[in-house]
C-alpha positions in Angstrom: 147.7 294.8 5.8 151.5 295.0 5.6 154.2 295.6 8.1 156.0 298.9 7.9 158.9 297.4 6.1 156.8 295.2 3.7 155.2 296.5 0.6 152.4 295.0 -1.6 155.2 294.1 -4.1 156.7 291.8 -1.6 153.7 289.7 -0.5 150.4 289.4 -2.3 147.9 286.6 -2.3 144.2 285.8 -2.4 142.1 283.0 -1.0 138.5 281.8 -1.7 136.5 278.9 -0.3 133.1 277.3 -0.7 131.2 274.1 0.0 130.9 272.8 -3.6 131.5 269.2 -4.5 132.6 266.4 -2.2 135.1 268.5 -0.3 135.0 271.9 1.3 137.9 273.7 -0.4 140.0 276.8 -0.3 142.0 278.3 -3.1 145.1 280.4 -2.2 147.5 282.4 -4.3 150.9 283.5 -3.1 154.0 285.5 -3.7 155.6 282.2 -4.6 153.7 282.2 -7.9 151.4 279.3 -7.2 147.8 278.7 -6.4 147.0 275.9 -3.9 143.7 274.1 -3.5 143.0 273.0 0.1 140.6 270.5 1.6 139.0 272.0 4.7 136.3 269.4 5.2 138.0 267.9 8.3 140.0 270.6 10.0 142.3 268.1 11.7 143.2 266.5 8.3 143.3 269.7 6.2 145.7 269.4 3.4 146.8 270.7 0.0 145.1 268.7 -2.7 146.5 270.5 -5.8 149.2 273.0 -6.7 148.3 275.1 -9.8 151.4 276.3 -11.6 151.7 278.6 -14.6 152.3 282.2 -13.3 155.9 283.4 -13.4 155.3 286.1 -10.7 153.4 286.8 -7.5 149.7 285.8 -7.6 148.1 289.2 -6.8 144.4 288.3 -6.9 142.0 285.4 -7.5 138.2 285.1 -7.9 136.4 281.8 -7.9 133.2 280.4 -9.5 132.6 277.5 -7.2 129.5 276.3 -8.9 131.4 275.6 -12.1 134.7 275.0 -10.3 136.7 277.7 -12.1 139.0 280.5 -10.9 140.5 283.6 -12.5 143.8 284.8 -11.1 146.0 287.9 -11.8 149.7 288.1 -11.3 152.8 290.3 -11.3 153.7 288.5 -14.5 151.1 290.8 -16.2 148.8 287.9 -17.1 145.4 286.6 -16.0 144.8 282.9 -16.0 141.5 280.9 -16.0 141.7 277.6 -14.1 139.7 274.4 -14.1 139.8 273.4 -10.4 138.4 269.8 -11.2 141.4 269.0 -13.4 143.8 271.4 -11.7 144.7 272.9 -15.1 145.0 276.3 -16.7 142.2 276.7 -19.3 143.2 280.0 -20.8 145.7 282.8 -20.5 144.7 286.4 -20.9 147.3 288.7 -22.3 147.1 292.4 -22.8 148.5 294.2 -19.7 152.0 295.5 -19.8 152.5 295.8 -16.0 151.8 294.1 -12.7 148.1 293.3 -12.2 146.9 295.0 -9.0 143.3 294.0 -8.6 140.4 292.0 -10.2 136.6 292.0 -10.2 134.6 289.2 -11.9 130.9 288.9 -12.8 130.5 285.2 -13.5 126.9 285.3 -14.7 127.8 287.7 -17.5 131.3 286.2 -18.0 133.0 289.6 -17.7 136.0 290.6 -15.7 137.7 294.0 -14.9 141.4 294.1 -14.1 143.7 297.0 -13.2 147.4 297.2 -13.8 150.5 299.3 -13.2 150.5 299.9 -16.9 147.9 302.7 -16.1 145.0 300.8 -17.7 141.7 299.1 -16.7 140.7 296.3 -19.0 137.3 294.6 -19.5 137.6 290.9 -20.5 135.3 288.2 -22.0 136.1 285.3 -19.8 134.8 282.7 -22.3 137.1 283.8 -25.1 139.9 285.5 -23.1 139.6 288.6 -25.3 140.0 292.2 -24.1 136.7 293.9 -24.9 137.7 297.4 -23.8 140.8 299.2 -22.5 140.5 302.4 -20.4 143.7 304.4 -20.0 144.3 306.6 -17.0 146.0 310.0 -17.7 148.3 309.5 -14.7 148.9 306.9 -12.0 147.4 303.4 -11.7 144.4 301.8 -9.9 145.3 300.5 -6.5 141.9 299.1 -5.5 138.4 299.2 -6.9 134.8 298.3 -6.4 132.5 297.4 -9.3 128.8 297.6 -9.6 128.1 295.3 -12.5 124.4 296.1 -12.5 125.0 299.8 -13.3 128.3 299.1 -15.1 130.3 301.5 -12.9 133.6 301.1 -11.1 135.0 303.3 -8.3 138.8 303.3 -8.2 141.5 304.5 -6.0 144.3 306.0 -8.1 147.9 306.2 -6.9 149.7 309.2 -8.3 151.6 312.3 -7.2 148.1 313.8 -6.7 146.1 310.8 -5.6 142.4 310.7 -6.3 139.2 308.6 -6.6 137.8 308.1 -10.0 134.3 306.9 -11.1 134.3 305.0 -14.4 131.4 304.2 -16.7 132.2 300.7 -18.1 129.9 301.1 -21.1 131.3 304.3 -22.4 134.8 303.6 -21.1 135.0 307.1 -19.7 135.8 308.6 -16.2 132.7 310.4 -15.1 133.8 311.9 -11.8 137.1 312.6 -10.0 137.4 313.2 -6.3 140.6 314.9 -4.9 141.7 316.5 -1.7 143.4 313.7 0.2 147.2 314.0 0.7 147.7 310.3 0.9 146.1 307.8 -1.5 143.0 305.8 -0.5 144.2 302.3 0.7 140.8 300.9 1.4 137.2 301.9 0.9 133.6 300.6 0.9 130.7 301.7 -1.3 127.0 301.9 -1.0 126.0 302.0 -4.6 122.3 302.4 -3.8 122.8 305.7 -2.0 125.8 306.8 -4.0 128.0 307.1 -1.0 131.5 305.8 -0.2 133.9 305.9 2.7 137.6 305.4 2.4 140.7 305.2 4.6 143.8 307.0 3.4 147.5 306.7 3.9 147.5 310.2 5.5 145.4 308.8 8.4 142.1 310.4 7.5 138.7 308.9 6.7 136.9 310.4 3.7 133.1 310.3 3.4 132.0 311.0 -0.2 128.9 311.6 -2.2 129.9 310.1 -5.6 127.9 312.4 -7.8 129.1 315.5 -5.9 132.9 315.3 -5.9 133.2 318.5 -3.7 131.0 317.1 -1.0 133.8 315.3 0.9 133.6 315.1 4.7 136.9 314.5 6.5 137.0 312.4 9.7 140.2 312.9 11.7 141.6 310.7 14.5 144.0 308.1 13.3 147.7 309.0 13.4 148.9 306.7 10.6 147.6 305.0 7.4 144.2 303.3 7.6 144.3 299.8 6.2 140.8 298.6 6.9 137.3 300.0 7.0 133.8 298.4 7.4 130.5 300.3 7.5 127.0 299.6 8.6 125.1 301.9 6.3 121.8 301.3 8.0 123.0 302.4 11.5 125.6 304.9 10.2 128.4 303.2 12.2 131.9 302.5 10.9 134.9 300.6 12.2 138.4 301.4 11.0 141.8 299.9 11.7 145.2 301.6 11.3 148.9 301.3 11.3 148.8 303.4 14.4 147.9 300.2 16.3 144.3 301.2 17.0 140.7 300.4 16.1 138.3 303.3 16.0 134.5 303.2 16.1 132.8 306.1 14.2 129.4 307.7 14.0 129.4 308.6 10.3 126.2 310.6 10.8 128.0 313.2 12.9 131.5 312.4 11.8 132.7 311.9 15.4 134.9 309.1 16.8 132.9 307.2 19.4 135.7 305.1 20.7 139.4 304.1 20.3 140.4 300.5 21.1 144.0 299.8 21.9 145.8 296.5 22.4 147.9 295.6 19.3 151.6 296.3 19.5 151.9 296.8 15.8 149.9 298.0 12.8 146.5 296.4 12.2 146.2 294.9 8.7 142.8 293.2 8.6 139.4 293.5 10.1 136.1 291.6 10.3 133.0 293.0 12.0 129.8 291.2 13.1 127.2 294.1 13.3 124.6 291.9 14.9 126.6 291.1 18.0 128.7 294.2 17.8 132.0 292.3 17.8 135.1 292.7 15.7 138.1 290.6 14.9 141.5 292.2 14.0 144.8 290.8 12.8 148.0 292.7 13.1 151.7 292.8 12.3 152.3 291.6 15.9 151.0 288.2 14.7 147.9 288.3 17.1 144.2 287.9 16.4 142.1 289.9 18.8 138.3 289.8 19.4 136.7 293.1 20.5 133.4 293.9 22.2 132.4 297.1 20.4 129.7 298.0 22.8 131.8 297.3 25.9 134.8 298.8 24.0 137.3 296.3 25.2 139.4 293.3 24.0 137.8 290.1 25.2 140.1 287.5 23.6 143.6 287.3 22.1 144.7 284.3 20.0 148.3 283.5 19.2 149.6 281.2 16.5 151.1 283.0 13.6 154.8 283.7 13.6 154.5 287.1 12.0 152.1 289.7 10.5 148.5 288.6 9.7 147.5 290.1 6.4 144.1 288.5 5.8 141.2 287.0 7.6 137.6 285.9 7.1 135.2 285.0 9.9 132.0 282.9 10.0 130.4 284.6 13.0 127.5 282.2 13.2 129.8 279.2 13.6 132.5 281.1 15.5 135.1 280.2 12.9 138.0 282.2 11.5 140.5 281.7 8.7 143.7 283.9 8.8 146.8 284.1 6.6 150.2 285.6 7.1 152.9 287.1 4.8 155.6 286.1 7.2 155.0 282.4 8.1 153.2 281.8 4.8 150.5 279.7 6.5 146.7 279.7 6.8 145.3 279.0 10.2 141.8 277.8 10.9 140.4 278.9 14.3 137.5 278.0 16.5 136.7 281.4 18.1 134.4 279.9 20.8 137.1 277.6 22.0 139.9 280.2 21.3 142.0 277.5 19.6 143.6 276.8 16.3 142.1 273.7 14.7 144.3 273.5 11.6 147.5 274.9 10.1 147.7 274.9 6.3 151.3 274.9 5.1 152.7 274.6 1.5 153.3 278.1 0.2 156.9 279.1 0.3 156.2 282.9 0.4 153.6 285.3 1.8 149.8 285.1 1.8 148.0 288.4 1.4 144.2 288.2 1.5 141.3 285.7 1.6 137.7 285.0 0.9 136.1 281.9 2.4 133.0 279.9 3.2 133.8 278.4 6.6 130.6 276.6 7.2 131.2 273.5 9.4 134.9 274.1 9.2 135.7 275.2 12.7 136.1 271.7 14.2 
């Protein structure tokens, strides 16, 4: 995600996109405190169609309900804001946290949201009223990242503290039901298979951890990386995982045996984002060297390098079917739209004055 001299406190953003209404849009949030709505319908004419202002600090996270044209954002100013994207106005401000908001999960059908903050709390919100329905307080530390299963009303959280751990929370009772320890560094990224009760996380100590959620002492450690792991994607059906690290490498893993199957080298800096197409066994990475690289996981080689950003790439999302990619940087503060098949940038979205951190997009027909 970030360069070695850049922290999450220096550049955080989120982007979401969908094909709702007359225009294909993207919504981005930045360290500059604004959210921007972009028209991606015609790549060569992509432009910012609205700037949403209201937050007084970095926009850390955003989730969008494209069907009803609403978005919920979280900021370093300790507030959540609900936005009407049609009118480009703030509908409601959610107040309750006393520290920077770190991450956010939303279940639009039930009108519920879960937020985490550096004030050491998790808070469940009623989106319609803006009221906090429940506050869950951590004994120590704060939640860095989380994954929520709204069906079973559970949340798995990575907790940053002197003794970092993973915590499983029951959102109905508001209690922590399991605690997983053992890693020296905190878990920067993880993915969960709620059906099987398994999770795999990448830590800042360079190890991958394979957990069985109901058995906290069942951790399997996968060694190989020499620096913090920033990205992890898993194919739970084939038991294959791909990780990317600040040691400049991508690793392919057999999580059934716990063995590293391949190490891919090519970036000259840490790798901060990753997208994998399991069907074609290809992967895209973005690094602090400003490069986007396309990898053949079966051939275990880099088959394409794309240049365009003027600094570290912190976020990307690919539409593999249409060979389309959207990437964002915390250095040049731009979003770039790429046609992977043609290996060319089809649009550069400029407007933010500070860094972009992460994105979520529907890129259908947006490659140009």
